[in-house]
Every structure is written in structure tokens, then in C-alpha cells.
Steps between C-alpha positions, in 0.01 A plus 500: 500500500852454366534451128682168533221365723236598247697332221526184706129506578408553138699192405420275796338173404502599135329179396183602681499876464360669193567860604714703739395486864288805580598726787169678548418763758673724750781379719401444863653337807412145595277607791274697265418173325296414808284812497132394477397725211142609441212324674259308276221750570722786381587313181133439427413865552779615267420239236137611498613852413638365171201274429241772565680760289545250215130410501407866510712567192336225293713194572313173455762323711783607730742340741754644741807328641668647807839334538783502752796303366785415738832350392812401690821377336803388704824449303812318617816377335755277670552653846352842429161667488476672162180691562152494645206663323155573644236666284138606527268601218149631573230636274177437312427386145161571342364315197177594324288407201344804336354510150579130481875553544759458774666793672757482782676745727685485831636724773700483821283784635254273679271780615147583379636781286782293355263211426252738334766630262621150413145377436425795273818423306403132463161607359666744260738228378209259445309758297807577290558128438137451397554719194729242343382172654269309265362240743364561848650326802302189595535393863411152616251523785622462856307550820594758760653332803423770757754551779745206498866440584774249423851448636791275407490229770841577646640390836755780540506838324847541346478877546485449879833312506790736583739570214786397730352150532471468123855624450633252756328213316629606157856552625498166679397333174774689317760394758396134480523512121849651512612234746379230262673607181325812371715788379213746467143509624221755465195458721191719473171488687194660341185564707182651352170608655217630279215664692229539238147639521262463206161668458264504202167644394372140504513494879833334583716629786794259528793536740799269442836452673745309277844372607786351298861403578806395297849404619724524190849355523782461247813301593812502283807273511818584307775275371795724577736307272289562191281794596188299414198539726160344562197645676214328675171678574315442826234229488242691702201622298331835565173440682179667610586440864628691800834477678410148612625390156854549633439290811632152409259208529626151418149389405516741206827361360483287186799279431583525133728274300883523513484602866342838415285645778185679379247716684123540501326752731803560721855588394823431690721780370804395701496136387442605138799737518724215618373261232517773235866571572592133480302453178643812335847366573407160359371665184851628424626148424179349365522368140323664210188332360505302178224635273217269402154375593436455871212432735473803727408479867401856591442607859240768582735795558619441144182387324309793647688739273422286195133504600517877542638559151334225295157494668446805720587771249358347179160445663454867598207606282643841411808328353278252316303787346813696413420792733817430696804470275756762596607331821609139431273427207164346418399131497488196278183379682261704287120494524456282193691221677290528817175517304556153352455356850774244443825696472775278634713709741651185654420136557232359731725524809512879475249692713581867546291721726483868587436577867498838677405341833797263550624538859865604524519606136618842387181569307256410778240765582132488587391744230674637194560870427158550343309342787445150359514214749795279410471136401661196337435393141636263234729614220601160361308185596625155393732675256226705327494882504171593672535862615706816531562769763259791461352791696165685497539691174647200314292191576219590259757457222512127580122476556525483878308716747715472813841656560775261605606743772858564384513879471792671677692826528845535651396817685228760548680709238457246219186385324402139566502249214510126434788325679600139525348310795680210665525237225585147612538143380288257699699219670469135409215305657695181581779466761826579321816655645810668360698182571242298308536736207880486495490118501281507187751705296771335287657814355397831644575821687366611839468881506452702817435876515457766236765610253531708186221469245372628172160476330366648179243777464210256464607295807557190290866418433720511807823408678549455876803440720514428873691556824606146596512222241576130543535232235288186548615164365315168537280625783775662707651845538838483324659840568447874503529656155537846345392686187165328439192673359196340342323617187143432398173665408198531728284229342785256447620549856165452675419202279824336614383502864546140618446497876418739786585443865215501748383784726759421770759659270283802404681833543483854364738708290443874497559811292515798735529770234337376180480776241225580252346797323619831368559699716620185672363372829614211716298239686572196716388152399567139603502176303450171680585149382663176602820362346415400142670291230506595133630236258725544199578872527784655300787616722780724376840593643497874563882511507507744789722310740676815624 
């Protein structure tokens, strides 16, 4: 990979990325992405090597994850292909409990001898850790599932689509954008396939085939008389879907306010490139916002990021307990608040749920990376904090005896730990459209798409910008504006929730490379919601009309 491409990738969609994009594995050609890999019977036989050795060496629990991770990145800029990258990573990770303590090791030598050495090392690490650990690991019970499988319900495997076809689509979008006022455009298509096999001493043998896709576009228009420029990100969210996501379907289009076209489970890259070029050009002459209090109408591809930062991260139990602090901080939502049973996270309209089974989401799998069947559960119900996100060795700390099924590792080479599931705001229960919401606003701002953001180390005080912003006056869109960002704190913000559109407007935002941990790992997660209004929020002028 060229250095400039890596730098672009590391900065792409900065509002939703918490770490550089990982390029993991050996470089291969695109045809090798279609190789079948090991048969399930072979994976089971190899996994049993690790489990039997671990038991024989005194482990009270062991699991083995055989993973084949495939990635394809196609990069274009204006009328040129910048690069294509295809990678494969294959190996096994072995986790054990011995003397009441965790040990982990991994190897890309997926042979009986290689697995034996890695298992012995995991046992040795556990025994060494046990000398300094004061409390034994407590695992919530989970039943063995036997031989089961799960697959992302895709229509078309993106890896089977020729690179030439993908390049043609990206370049066509670039050309259309340039014809409609863009001066620069970068268009990237990410495709991911995780082939994961999990086995444990509790009797689970789980084979999963996970697919994700993300078209990431940035369009820039320049005022050549002043040198000022404006950029507009693509409005397509990353999704847990196949290549069918890029096959336009008018039934999946949602008409937003101000003539903005929005997308649900299908994305029209070409049409969005045309609209993006025109909107980036319009942004150059749009007036700057007057600071003050406004009612905010936030569409899902924007509000999803606010949910991610102000709800998803602070309700991870390891942050709550202070175990996770080095990467993006801890949490204001401490156990003492939850234990009261009446901690006011938001008002009665606010219902926030975690769901690892949501079809089309980035975080959807059948079973997590420690063999727990995934599910949906409440985090905030009628505005009250009711639960956290926790895995098998954490839930006893909140007096629960069932894992939430949100354990994940970015690869076979990394130990699994608690990661954010899909966290979403439930839609309103009464018929209510975006147009209805705009009509109910006297002085407000309609914000579409993610922008720059900042939030403190306890996930409490924050500031968010957006991609497209329109001023609302007396129930009508007045004009496009620039330089707006809203400031609030998590409780104040969610208590200002005034109205939520119904399920017809429900869509998902996604974070394709969300970072956590040290050493850091990335995961993919979606956040669903409908367009939502928040009343009386402080808006500042960022002064960055450049």
C-alpha cells in the first residue's frame, strides 16, 4: 500500500473512526479471496487439539478461535484508480483459565504441532498471571451449543464481484460528481469477510461467516477566487450486507427535508455523488450560523454518532468500572447511579436498546466470540438507566448470571474482550414524519450526516458538528448554513428529546473501525434511530468557514 493511501484511510470519516484502519494479513490477489478455506470438520479436529491439551494441562476452561479474515479495499480519486488492496489473515487464538486466571496465545501455524505449542504457552501465561491475581475469574454459565452455524443473510458476496466492476462504478460516480461542480473526489469501497470458528470445552462448535461493506466518499468544491473549500461526505452508511447494498432500490430511499435524499438498506452511489457535488458547491456561499439556542432536528446518519459516543461507550461495563481508561476514557454512568434504579439518563421518550441480532447491522452475528448466543436487551427504558454491556467474566459484578453476548476480537491474533453491540434509539410509536417535525419547529437547525466531534473522558460533555446543515424558521427550511456545532452534556441532551419520527424513517449509522483497548483493536457497530428533535440546545459558530 502506498503511504498516501494509508494516510487517507487513517483519516477517512474521522468523525466515526477512533483508530487507524488496520491492514491485517498477507497481500493476495482478488481471486484468492474466493478460496474455500478449511472445511468445518477440519476446523473442529484442529480446535479439539487445543481443547484436549488445555484440559490435560489443568485448564478448567478453554476456547479456540480459528479465523480467516479477508479484506478488500478499492481506492479511486477523480478519474484514476489509486490502489487496490486484498488481504488474508489466518490463524488460531487459544484462551484458557488455569489456576483461576486467564492465559492467551495465538499462532498462524494451524497444525497440530503449532496448536500444541500455542496452547502450552497460553497455560504458562495463565499460571504466571495467577501469581499476582488476587481474585479468580468468574464466568457466567452458558450452555454448549453443539455444532451450529450462522451467516450474514447476504444476497450477493462482494468478494465475488470483479474488481473491474467496482472500479467502473466508483469512477462513474467520480465523473458524475466532477460534472456537477466537484473539484476533487475520493471514493473508496471496503469489503470485509470474517470466517470464524469457535470451539470451547463447554461443548460449542460454532462456524460463522460474517460480511460487511462500506462505500466511503468525500467530495470537495473549491472557490477559486478565494481559495476556500467545502467538503461533503457520502450519505451511505456502512452495513452488514453484501454487494446488494450498492444495487439501488427506490423503495429504500427516504426523502429528507431540504430536498436531501437519504438511504436505508440500499445505497445509490451515483445519485449521491451528483447531489454531494451540488451541495458542496452550495456550501461555499452558505451563510454562517448565528450562535444561540436552537431546536435540533437530527437525522439518523448524524444522530447515530451522538448515540455511539454518549450512550454506546459510557455504558460499556469495563469503562464504568474503570478497567478501560487508556483508550478514550471511562464513564460518568457509574454503578452507584445504576443501583438507585431511577437514574435519569433522558426523559420518558428515550428508549435505548442493545441488539447483536439486528439484520443489516455491522454488529450482527449469531454468537459472540466466547460462544454466547446473541440477543437484544434494554440499556435505557423510559429514560431510566437499567443495564450495561457486559460479557461472561463481568456480569457477576452487576449481580447478573447471563452474559449479554457482546464479546469480540478483531482477529485470531488478539484476545477477545467486551465490545460495544449495536446500540439504537427506538422510533416513535405514533405516525410522525420528517416534514411533520420541521413544521413544528420555530427556530431550529436540520443536521444531516456526521461531522467533527469532541467528548470528554467520562463521555459527558460534548460538541458535535454535521455534514449538511439547514436553518429552520417558522416551520420551514430557510437556507443552508455553515459553521454550526451544538454543545451539551449527555443527561441534558437526552432530557431535551422532544419528538421522534416513526419507524418508517428508521435507519442505521455505522462505525466500521471503532477503536478500543490497549493494544488497540477495532470493531464494527451500527446505531439505528429515526429523525429526532431536541429542544433548546446551545449552538456555537465554529468560525471555520474556509
